[in-house]
PDB file of N, CA, C and O in Angstrom:
ATOM      1  N   MET A   1     -15.336 -14.527  -6.943  1.00  0.00           N
ATOM      2  CA  MET A   1     -14.447 -15.651  -6.952  1.00  0.00           C
ATOM      3  C   MET A   1     -12.984 -15.163  -7.052  1.00  0.00           C
ATOM      4  O   MET A   1     -12.707 -14.215  -7.787  1.00  0.00           O
ATOM      5  N   LEU A   2     -12.117 -15.752  -6.375  1.00  0.00           N
ATOM      6  CA  LEU A   2     -10.701 -15.380  -6.353  1.00  0.00           C
ATOM      7  C   LEU A   2     -10.018 -15.952  -7.583  1.00  0.00           C
ATOM      8  O   LEU A   2     -10.114 -17.150  -7.850  1.00  0.00           O
ATOM      9  N   ASN A   3      -9.330 -15.103  -8.333  1.00  0.00           N
ATOM     10  CA  ASN A   3      -8.608 -15.535  -9.501  1.00  0.00           C
ATOM     11  C   ASN A   3      -7.116 -15.505  -9.201  1.00  0.00           C
ATOM     12  O   ASN A   3      -6.522 -14.430  -9.116  1.00  0.00           O
ATOM     13  N   ILE A   4      -6.520 -16.647  -9.043  1.00  0.00           N
ATOM     14  CA  ILE A   4      -5.103 -16.766  -8.653  1.00  0.00           C
ATOM     15  C   ILE A   4      -4.203 -16.284  -9.772  1.00  0.00           C
ATOM     16  O   ILE A   4      -3.108 -15.794  -9.497  1.00  0.00           O
ATOM     17  N   THR A   5      -4.618 -16.403 -11.021  1.00  0.00           N
ATOM     18  CA  THR A   5      -3.796 -15.927 -12.127  1.00  0.00           C
ATOM     19  C   THR A   5      -3.577 -14.416 -11.989  1.00  0.00           C
ATOM     20  O   THR A   5      -2.452 -13.949 -12.162  1.00  0.00           O
ATOM     21  N   ASN A   6      -4.622 -13.644 -11.685  1.00  0.00           N
ATOM     22  CA  ASN A   6      -4.468 -12.194 -11.560  1.00  0.00           C
ATOM     23  C   ASN A   6      -3.583 -11.823 -10.346  1.00  0.00           C
ATOM     24  O   ASN A   6      -2.864 -10.825 -10.387  1.00  0.00           O
ATOM     25  N   MET A   7      -3.640 -12.621  -9.286  1.00  0.00           N
ATOM     26  CA  MET A   7      -2.839 -12.346  -8.115  1.00  0.00           C
ATOM     27  C   MET A   7      -1.340 -12.414  -8.403  1.00  0.00           C
ATOM     28  O   MET A   7      -0.565 -11.632  -7.851  1.00  0.00           O
ATOM     29  N   THR A   8      -0.933 -13.336  -9.255  1.00  0.00           N
ATOM     30  CA  THR A   8       0.487 -13.461  -9.593  1.00  0.00           C
ATOM     31  C   THR A   8       0.985 -12.394 -10.453  1.00  0.00           C
ATOM     32  O   THR A   8       2.182 -12.107 -10.466  1.00  0.00           O
ATOM     33  N   GLU A   9       0.074 -11.763 -11.211  1.00  0.00           N
ATOM     34  CA  GLU A   9       0.499 -10.712 -12.168  1.00  0.00           C
ATOM     35  C   GLU A   9       0.551  -9.322 -11.428  1.00  0.00           C
ATOM     36  O   GLU A   9       1.294  -8.435 -11.851  1.00  0.00           O
ATOM     37  N   GLU A  10      -0.209  -9.148 -10.369  1.00  0.00           N
ATOM     38  CA  GLU A  10      -0.148  -7.909  -9.671  1.00  0.00           C
ATOM     39  C   GLU A  10       1.079  -7.786  -8.804  1.00  0.00           C
ATOM     40  O   GLU A  10       1.619  -8.788  -8.334  1.00  0.00           O
ATOM     41  N   GLN A  11       1.536  -6.527  -8.584  1.00  0.00           N
ATOM     42  CA  GLN A  11       2.711  -6.324  -7.798  1.00  0.00           C
ATOM     43  C   GLN A  11       2.274  -5.857  -6.401  1.00  0.00           C
ATOM     44  O   GLN A  11       1.442  -4.958  -6.269  1.00  0.00           O
ATOM     45  N   TYR A  12       2.834  -6.468  -5.387  1.00  0.00           N
ATOM     46  CA  TYR A  12       2.529  -6.120  -3.989  1.00  0.00           C
ATOM     47  C   TYR A  12       3.855  -5.652  -3.314  1.00  0.00           C
ATOM     48  O   TYR A  12       4.958  -6.094  -3.634  1.00  0.00           O
ATOM     49  N   TYR A  13       3.641  -4.717  -2.352  1.00  0.00           N
ATOM     50  CA  TYR A  13       4.751  -4.221  -1.545  1.00  0.00           C
ATOM     51  C   TYR A  13       4.507  -4.480  -0.096  1.00  0.00           C
ATOM     52  O   TYR A  13       3.353  -4.569   0.323  1.00  0.00           O
ATOM     53  N   SER A  14       5.521  -4.603   0.672  1.00  0.00           N
ATOM     54  CA  SER A  14       5.392  -4.691   2.148  1.00  0.00           C
ATOM     55  C   SER A  14       5.390  -3.255   2.668  1.00  0.00           C
ATOM     56  O   SER A  14       5.692  -2.321   1.926  1.00  0.00           O
ATOM     57  N   ILE A  15       5.049  -3.084   3.947  1.00  0.00           N
ATOM     58  CA  ILE A  15       5.095  -1.787   4.578  1.00  0.00           C
ATOM     59  C   ILE A  15       6.528  -1.227   4.530  1.00  0.00           C
ATOM     60  O   ILE A  15       6.748  -0.046   4.260  1.00  0.00           O
ATOM     61  N   GLU A  16       7.481  -2.113   4.799  1.00  0.00           N
ATOM     62  CA  GLU A  16       8.882  -1.648   4.799  1.00  0.00           C
ATOM     63  C   GLU A  16       9.270  -1.100   3.376  1.00  0.00           C
ATOM     64  O   GLU A  16       9.936  -0.071   3.265  1.00  0.00           O
ATOM     65  N   GLU A  17       8.848  -1.796   2.335  1.00  0.00           N
ATOM     66  CA  GLU A  17       9.202  -1.366   0.973  1.00  0.00           C
ATOM     67  C   GLU A  17       8.539   0.034   0.653  1.00  0.00           C
ATOM     68  O   GLU A  17       9.182   0.906   0.069  1.00  0.00           O
ATOM     69  N   VAL A  18       7.300   0.206   1.034  1.00  0.00           N
ATOM     70  CA  VAL A  18       6.582   1.444   0.799  1.00  0.00           C
ATOM     71  C   VAL A  18       7.288   2.554   1.579  1.00  0.00           C
ATOM     72  O   VAL A  18       7.535   3.643   1.062  1.00  0.00           O
ATOM     73  N   ALA A  19       7.598   2.249   2.818  1.00  0.00           N
ATOM     74  CA  ALA A  19       8.284   3.286   3.670  1.00  0.00           C
ATOM     75  C   ALA A  19       9.600   3.725   3.084  1.00  0.00           C
ATOM     76  O   ALA A  19       9.937   4.909   3.104  1.00  0.00           O
ATOM     77  N   LYS A  20      10.349   2.766   2.558  1.00  0.00           N
ATOM     78  CA  LYS A  20      11.647   3.074   1.916  1.00  0.00           C
ATOM     79  C   LYS A  20      11.458   3.894   0.685  1.00  0.00           C
ATOM     80  O   LYS A  20      12.182   4.868   0.478  1.00  0.00           O
ATOM     81  N   MET A  21      10.490   3.532  -0.158  1.00  0.00           N
ATOM     82  CA  MET A  21      10.246   4.253  -1.429  1.00  0.00           C
ATOM     83  C   MET A  21       9.808   5.682  -1.158  1.00  0.00           C
ATOM     84  O   MET A  21      10.211   6.600  -1.872  1.00  0.00           O
ATOM     85  N   LEU A  22       8.975   5.883  -0.117  1.00  0.00           N
ATOM     86  CA  LEU A  22       8.436   7.229   0.181  1.00  0.00           C
ATOM     87  C   LEU A  22       9.301   8.002   1.161  1.00  0.00           C
ATOM     88  O   LEU A  22       9.009   9.155   1.482  1.00  0.00           O
ATOM     89  N   LYS A  23      10.370   7.366   1.639  1.00  0.00           N
ATOM     90  CA  LYS A  23      11.301   7.991   2.585  1.00  0.00           C
ATOM     91  C   LYS A  23      10.566   8.425   3.856  1.00  0.00           C
ATOM     92  O   LYS A  23      10.742   9.546   4.331  1.00  0.00           O
ATOM     93  N   VAL A  24       9.759   7.546   4.386  1.00  0.00           N
ATOM     94  CA  VAL A  24       9.121   7.766   5.702  1.00  0.00           C
ATOM     95  C   VAL A  24       9.382   6.543   6.543  1.00  0.00           C
ATOM     96  O   VAL A  24       9.886   5.542   6.032  1.00  0.00           O
ATOM     97  N   VAL A  25       9.050   6.595   7.830  1.00  0.00           N
ATOM     98  CA  VAL A  25       9.261   5.445   8.680  1.00  0.00           C
ATOM     99  C   VAL A  25       8.140   4.473   8.520  1.00  0.00           C
ATOM    100  O   VAL A  25       7.075   4.807   8.002  1.00  0.00           O
ATOM    101  N   TYR A  26       8.388   3.233   8.979  1.00  0.00           N
ATOM    102  CA  TYR A  26       7.454   2.133   8.903  1.00  0.00           C
ATOM    103  C   TYR A  26       6.133   2.561   9.595  1.00  0.00           C
ATOM    104  O   TYR A  26       5.053   2.337   9.048  1.00  0.00           O
ATOM    105  N   LEU A  27       6.219   3.156  10.759  1.00  0.00           N
ATOM    106  CA  LEU A  27       5.019   3.513  11.494  1.00  0.00           C
ATOM    107  C   LEU A  27       4.096   4.464  10.812  1.00  0.00           C
ATOM    108  O   LEU A  27       2.884   4.412  11.021  1.00  0.00           O
ATOM    109  N   THR A  28       4.649   5.354   9.981  1.00  0.00           N
ATOM    110  CA  THR A  28       3.819   6.310   9.203  1.00  0.00           C
ATOM    111  C   THR A  28       2.948   5.517   8.189  1.00  0.00           C
ATOM    112  O   THR A  28       1.754   5.789   8.065  1.00  0.00           O
ATOM    113  N   VAL A  29       3.518   4.584   7.500  1.00  0.00           N
ATOM    114  CA  VAL A  29       2.775   3.787   6.532  1.00  0.00           C
ATOM    115  C   VAL A  29       1.723   2.946   7.253  1.00  0.00           C
ATOM    116  O   VAL A  29       0.591   2.816   6.788  1.00  0.00           O
ATOM    117  N   TYR A  30       2.114   2.378   8.398  1.00  0.00           N
ATOM    118  CA  TYR A  30       1.157   1.581   9.182  1.00  0.00           C
ATOM    119  C   TYR A  30      -0.014   2.428   9.636  1.00  0.00           C
ATOM    120  O   TYR A  30      -1.150   1.954   9.615  1.00  0.00           O
ATOM    121  N   ARG A  31       0.214   3.617  10.030  1.00  0.00           N
ATOM    122  CA  ARG A  31      -0.854   4.568  10.459  1.00  0.00           C
ATOM    123  C   ARG A  31      -1.744   4.925   9.311  1.00  0.00           C
ATOM    124  O   ARG A  31      -2.958   5.036   9.479  1.00  0.00           O
ATOM    125  N   TRP A  32      -1.151   5.116   8.102  1.00  0.00           N
ATOM    126  CA  TRP A  32      -2.021   5.359   6.921  1.00  0.00           C
ATOM    127  C   TRP A  32      -2.962   4.244   6.651  1.00  0.00           C
ATOM    128  O   TRP A  32      -4.110   4.466   6.265  1.00  0.00           O
ATOM    129  N   ILE A  33      -2.483   3.016   6.853  1.00  0.00           N
ATOM    130  CA  ILE A  33      -3.305   1.812   6.666  1.00  0.00           C
ATOM    131  C   ILE A  33      -4.412   1.748   7.735  1.00  0.00           C
ATOM    132  O   ILE A  33      -5.574   1.486   7.426  1.00  0.00           O
ATOM    133  N   GLN A  34      -4.026   1.994   8.996  1.00  0.00           N
ATOM    134  CA  GLN A  34      -4.989   1.945  10.084  1.00  0.00           C
ATOM    135  C   GLN A  34      -6.060   3.020   9.955  1.00  0.00           C
ATOM    136  O   GLN A  34      -7.195   2.809  10.382  1.00  0.00           O
ATOM    137  N   ALA A  35      -5.711   4.198   9.358  1.00  0.00           N
ATOM    138  CA  ALA A  35      -6.643   5.275   9.184  1.00  0.00           C
ATOM    139  C   ALA A  35      -7.452   5.125   7.846  1.00  0.00           C
ATOM    140  O   ALA A  35      -8.235   6.009   7.498  1.00  0.00           O
ATOM    141  N   SER A  36      -7.261   4.050   7.142  1.00  0.00           N
ATOM    142  CA  SER A  36      -7.911   3.785   5.855  1.00  0.00           C
ATOM    143  C   SER A  36      -7.549   4.801   4.799  1.00  0.00           C
ATOM    144  O   SER A  36      -8.333   5.030   3.878  1.00  0.00           O
ATOM    145  N   LYS A  37      -6.437   5.392   4.898  1.00  0.00           N
ATOM    146  CA  LYS A  37      -5.945   6.334   3.864  1.00  0.00           C
ATOM    147  C   LYS A  37      -5.233   5.551   2.763  1.00  0.00           C
ATOM    148  O   LYS A  37      -5.196   5.977   1.609  1.00  0.00           O
ATOM    149  N   LEU A  38      -4.664   4.396   3.136  1.00  0.00           N
ATOM    150  CA  LEU A  38      -3.937   3.539   2.175  1.00  0.00           C
ATOM    151  C   LEU A  38      -4.519   2.140   2.319  1.00  0.00           C
ATOM    152  O   LEU A  38      -4.546   1.578   3.414  1.00  0.00           O
ATOM    153  N   ASN A  39      -4.998   1.567   1.174  1.00  0.00           N
ATOM    154  CA  ASN A  39      -5.566   0.235   1.194  1.00  0.00           C
ATOM    155  C   ASN A  39      -4.454  -0.779   1.249  1.00  0.00           C
ATOM    156  O   ASN A  39      -3.417  -0.635   0.602  1.00  0.00           O
ATOM    157  N   ALA A  40      -4.695  -1.830   2.052  1.00  0.00           N
ATOM    158  CA  ALA A  40      -3.706  -2.874   2.173  1.00  0.00           C
ATOM    159  C   ALA A  40      -4.433  -4.199   2.491  1.00  0.00           C
ATOM    160  O   ALA A  40      -5.515  -4.182   3.078  1.00  0.00           O
ATOM    161  N   CYS A  41      -3.856  -5.313   2.115  1.00  0.00           N
ATOM    162  CA  CYS A  41      -4.379  -6.651   2.440  1.00  0.00           C
ATOM    163  C   CYS A  41      -3.503  -7.208   3.545  1.00  0.00           C
ATOM    164  O   CYS A  41      -2.280  -7.062   3.554  1.00  0.00           O
ATOM    165  N   LYS A  42      -4.196  -7.863   4.486  1.00  0.00           N
ATOM    166  CA  LYS A  42      -3.425  -8.505   5.589  1.00  0.00           C
ATOM    167  C   LYS A  42      -3.265  -9.956   5.278  1.00  0.00           C
ATOM    168  O   LYS A  42      -4.242 -10.675   5.066  1.00  0.00           O
ATOM    169  N   ALA A  43      -1.992 -10.403   5.249  1.00  0.00           N
ATOM    170  CA  ALA A  43      -1.679 -11.778   4.980  1.00  0.00           C
ATOM    171  C   ALA A  43      -0.998 -12.337   6.251  1.00  0.00           C
ATOM    172  O   ALA A  43       0.200 -12.137   6.454  1.00  0.00           O
ATOM    173  N   GLY A  44      -1.748 -13.016   7.074  1.00  0.00           N
ATOM    174  CA  GLY A  44      -1.176 -13.457   8.339  1.00  0.00           C
ATOM    175  C   GLY A  44      -0.978 -12.262   9.238  1.00  0.00           C
ATOM    176  O   GLY A  44      -1.935 -11.557   9.560  1.00  0.00           O
ATOM    177  N   LYS A  45       0.259 -12.027   9.649  1.00  0.00           N
ATOM    178  CA  LYS A  45       0.550 -10.883  10.490  1.00  0.00           C
ATOM    179  C   LYS A  45       1.141  -9.725   9.703  1.00  0.00           C
ATOM    180  O   LYS A  45       1.501  -8.698  10.280  1.00  0.00           O
ATOM    181  N   GLN A  46       1.241  -9.881   8.411  1.00  0.00           N
ATOM    182  CA  GLN A  46       1.869  -8.864   7.574  1.00  0.00           C
ATOM    183  C   GLN A  46       0.848  -8.221   6.620  1.00  0.00           C
ATOM    184  O   GLN A  46      -0.131  -8.839   6.201  1.00  0.00           O
ATOM    185  N   TYR A  47       1.128  -6.961   6.306  1.00  0.00           N
ATOM    186  CA  TYR A  47       0.342  -6.254   5.301  1.00  0.00           C
ATOM    187  C   TYR A  47       1.006  -6.249   3.972  1.00  0.00           C
ATOM    188  O   TYR A  47       2.234  -6.240   3.883  1.00  0.00           O
ATOM    189  N   ARG A  48       0.205  -6.256   2.912  1.00  0.00           N
ATOM    190  CA  ARG A  48       0.748  -6.118   1.559  1.00  0.00           C
ATOM    191  C   ARG A  48      -0.107  -5.043   0.871  1.00  0.00           C
ATOM    192  O   ARG A  48      -1.333  -5.009   0.983  1.00  0.00           O
ATOM    193  N   ILE A  49       0.612  -4.169   0.154  1.00  0.00           N
ATOM    194  CA  ILE A  49      -0.023  -3.033  -0.512  1.00  0.00           C
ATOM    195  C   ILE A  49       0.132  -3.259  -2.003  1.00  0.00           C
ATOM    196  O   ILE A  49       1.245  -3.442  -2.495  1.00  0.00           O
ATOM    197  N   LYS A  50      -0.980  -3.247  -2.725  1.00  0.00           N
ATOM    198  CA  LYS A  50      -0.963  -3.381  -4.189  1.00  0.00           C
ATOM    199  C   LYS A  50      -0.342  -2.103  -4.775  1.00  0.00           C
ATOM    200  O   LYS A  50      -0.510  -1.005  -4.246  1.00  0.00           O
ATOM    201  N   LYS A  51       0.370  -2.290  -5.873  1.00  0.00           N
ATOM    202  CA  LYS A  51       0.955  -1.148  -6.566  1.00  0.00           C
ATOM    203  C   LYS A  51      -0.104  -0.193  -6.972  1.00  0.00           C
ATOM    204  O   LYS A  51       0.079   1.021  -6.876  1.00  0.00           O
ATOM    205  N   LYS A  52      -1.251  -0.725  -7.439  1.00  0.00           N
ATOM    206  CA  LYS A  52      -2.389   0.122  -7.866  1.00  0.00           C
ATOM    207  C   LYS A  52      -2.906   0.991  -6.731  1.00  0.00           C
ATOM    208  O   LYS A  52      -3.207   2.170  -6.917  1.00  0.00           O
ATOM    209  N   ASP A  53      -3.005   0.378  -5.532  1.00  0.00           N
ATOM    210  CA  ASP A  53      -3.509   1.132  -4.363  1.00  0.00           C
ATOM    211  C   ASP A  53      -2.506   2.180  -3.948  1.00  0.00           C
ATOM    212  O   ASP A  53      -2.896   3.268  -3.525  1.00  0.00           O
ATOM    213  N   LEU A  54      -1.216   1.882  -4.057  1.00  0.00           N
ATOM    214  CA  LEU A  54      -0.204   2.898  -3.722  1.00  0.00           C
ATOM    215  C   LEU A  54      -0.246   4.060  -4.728  1.00  0.00           C
ATOM    216  O   LEU A  54      -0.099   5.221  -4.345  1.00  0.00           O
ATOM    217  N   ASP A  55      -0.442   3.752  -5.979  1.00  0.00           N
ATOM    218  CA  ASP A  55      -0.547   4.798  -7.019  1.00  0.00           C
ATOM    219  C   ASP A  55      -1.762   5.715  -6.717  1.00  0.00           C
ATOM    220  O   ASP A  55      -1.649   6.939  -6.797  1.00  0.00           O
ATOM    221  N   VAL A  56      -2.885   5.132  -6.381  1.00  0.00           N
ATOM    222  CA  VAL A  56      -4.065   5.873  -6.013  1.00  0.00           C
ATOM    223  C   VAL A  56      -3.796   6.785  -4.806  1.00  0.00           C
ATOM    224  O   VAL A  56      -4.137   7.968  -4.818  1.00  0.00           O
ATOM    225  N   PHE A  57      -3.195   6.226  -3.793  1.00  0.00           N
ATOM    226  CA  PHE A  57      -2.863   6.991  -2.619  1.00  0.00           C
ATOM    227  C   PHE A  57      -1.985   8.176  -2.949  1.00  0.00           C
ATOM    228  O   PHE A  57      -2.256   9.288  -2.495  1.00  0.00           O
ATOM    229  N   LEU A  58      -0.958   7.970  -3.712  1.00  0.00           N
ATOM    230  CA  LEU A  58      -0.024   9.053  -4.075  1.00  0.00           C
ATOM    231  C   LEU A  58      -0.737  10.101  -4.957  1.00  0.00           C
ATOM    232  O   LEU A  58      -0.460  11.293  -4.819  1.00  0.00           O
ATOM    233  N   THR A  59      -1.619   9.699  -5.830  1.00  0.00           N
ATOM    234  CA  THR A  59      -2.364  10.642  -6.653  1.00  0.00           C
ATOM    235  C   THR A  59      -3.280  11.500  -5.774  1.00  0.00           C
ATOM    236  O   THR A  59      -3.376  12.711  -5.972  1.00  0.00           O
ATOM    237  N   ASN A  60      -3.925  10.897  -4.845  1.00  0.00           N
ATOM    238  CA  ASN A  60      -4.803  11.642  -3.941  1.00  0.00           C
ATOM    239  C   ASN A  60      -4.022  12.602  -3.078  1.00  0.00           C
ATOM    240  O   ASN A  60      -4.485  13.716  -2.836  1.00  0.00           O
ATOM    241  N   LYS A  61      -2.872  12.219  -2.613  1.00  0.00           N
ATOM    242  CA  LYS A  61      -2.034  13.106  -1.816  1.00  0.00           C
ATOM    243  C   LYS A  61      -1.563  14.278  -2.632  1.00  0.00           C
ATOM    244  O   LYS A  61      -1.504  15.393  -2.116  1.00  0.00           O
ATOM    245  N   ASN A  62      -1.224  14.072  -3.888  1.00  0.00           N
ATOM    246  CA  ASN A  62      -0.773  15.148  -4.730  1.00  0.00           C
ATOM    247  C   ASN A  62      -1.880  16.183  -4.987  1.00  0.00           C
ATOM    248  O   ASN A  62      -1.598  17.372  -5.135  1.00  0.00           O
ATOM    249  N   LYS A  63      -3.130  15.726  -5.038  1.00  0.00           N
ATOM    250  CA  LYS A  63      -4.252  16.635  -5.224  1.00  0.00           C
ATOM    251  C   LYS A  63      -4.444  17.541  -4.026  1.00  0.00           C
ATOM    252  O   LYS A  63      -4.818  18.706  -4.169  1.00  0.00           O
ATOM    253  N   ILE A  64      -4.184  16.995  -2.829  1.00  0.00           N
ATOM    254  CA  ILE A  64      -4.359  17.743  -1.608  1.00  0.00           C
ATOM    255  C   ILE A  64      -3.188  18.701  -1.378  1.00  0.00           C
ATOM    256  O   ILE A  64      -3.381  19.883  -1.095  1.00  0.00           O
ATOM    257  N   TYR A  65      -1.972  18.167  -1.506  1.00  0.00           N
ATOM    258  CA  TYR A  65      -0.735  18.944  -1.141  1.00  0.00           C
ATOM    259  C   TYR A  65      -0.048  19.586  -2.303  1.00  0.00           C
ATOM    260  O   TYR A  65       0.752  20.499  -2.102  1.00  0.00           O
ATOM    261  N   GLY A  66      -0.326  19.142  -3.557  1.00  0.00           N
ATOM    262  CA  GLY A  66       0.438  19.596  -4.684  1.00  0.00           C
ATOM    263  C   GLY A  66      -0.211  20.621  -5.423  1.00  0.00           C
ATOM    264  O   GLY A  66       0.332  21.104  -6.416  1.00  0.00           O
TER     265      GLY A  66
END
């Protein structure tokens, strides 16, 4: 069951916001989503990335490259 209360408490980012934070282009973030490397929810024609999913993605990348 969907809990709307939890949805308002979670922080979501757009692809543009994630790209700006990570200093990469929009298309790079989009490709990560398409390759299932970064989890995202599709809302209409736009994607939204949970802060928690972005943190997991960055942690996994640091294990590989760091």
